[in-house]
C-alpha positions, 0 to 999 in steps of 0.5 A: 793687913797694912796695905791701905785702901787707897789709890795706888794700892792693891792686895789679894787679901781684899779679893780678886780684881780683874785689873791686877793678875793672880799672881800678884799679891801685893802692889804698892805705887808710891807718888810725891809728897803733897807739898804744904799749901802756901800761906796767904801773904797777910797771914805770914807774919802771924804764923809759926811755919812749924806748926803747919806740918804738925797735923795733929792740931789745927794751927793757929795765928799768934795773938800779936806780933811785933813789927819794926816801923820807921820812926817818924821823930827820927833824923840823923845826928839825933838820938833817936832810933831809926826804927821802933817796935810797934806791937799789933794784935790779932783782935784788932785785925779781924780780916786777917783771922777771917783770911786764916780760917778760909785758908785752913778750911779750903787748903790746910785740912785738904792737904792734911787728908791727902797727906795722911793718905800719902803717908800711909801709902809710903809707910808701906812703900818704904817697908818693902824699899828696905827688903829691896835694899837687903835683897840687893845687899844680900843676894842669895843669902836673902830668901823672900817668902810669903806666910799665910795663916798662923797655927800656934799651940803649946806642947805637953812640955810647955814649948810654944809652937808658932808656924805659918800654915802655907809658905810659898816663895815670893818675888819682889819687883821694883820698877824704880821709874814708876815708884812701884813695887809688886809682890 
C-alpha cells in the first residue's frame, strides 16, 4: 500500500499490467535525488540557504542585509576604518523581490514537487534495501514471505489471534546497476 503511483514503481495490488511479468509483485526503481535549483545571483545574499530545503514553508528573503563597503573617507594611517557596514532594505529593491518570486514559481516549486515524488519512491526503496541487507547478513536464517489478507479474532478465552490468510515465499532481487528491487 506504500508503493507510490510514480514512475519506476509497480505493484500487482494496482491490477494487471502487461509491462510486468505476473510473477512480479513489486518493482521499485530509484533515481538520483533532484538537485536544488541554483539561486539567482541577485538573491544569494538575501536568503538563508538552509530554508530552501524546508519544503513545508515557502522560503522568504531577508527584509534587510548588512554589507561591508569600502569607506570613502579612509586613508592609510588614519583612525577611520577601511570598511563600514551599510544596511540594505528589501523594500528599497523591488527588482530583487521580483527575481525571487520568478525563481520560486519557475524553479523552486517544481523542484519541491519533483523532490516529493523522489522521496516517496526512495522511502519504499530504502525499506527494501534494508530487507536486502538483512538477507545478506543473516543468510538462510532470514526468510522473506508475502502475506495477504489479515484475519483477526478473539477466542472465547480472550486471546487475540491475528493470522494472514495466504502466505507465500518471496524472492527479493536487487539490480545494483539499475538501482532496482523486484519482489
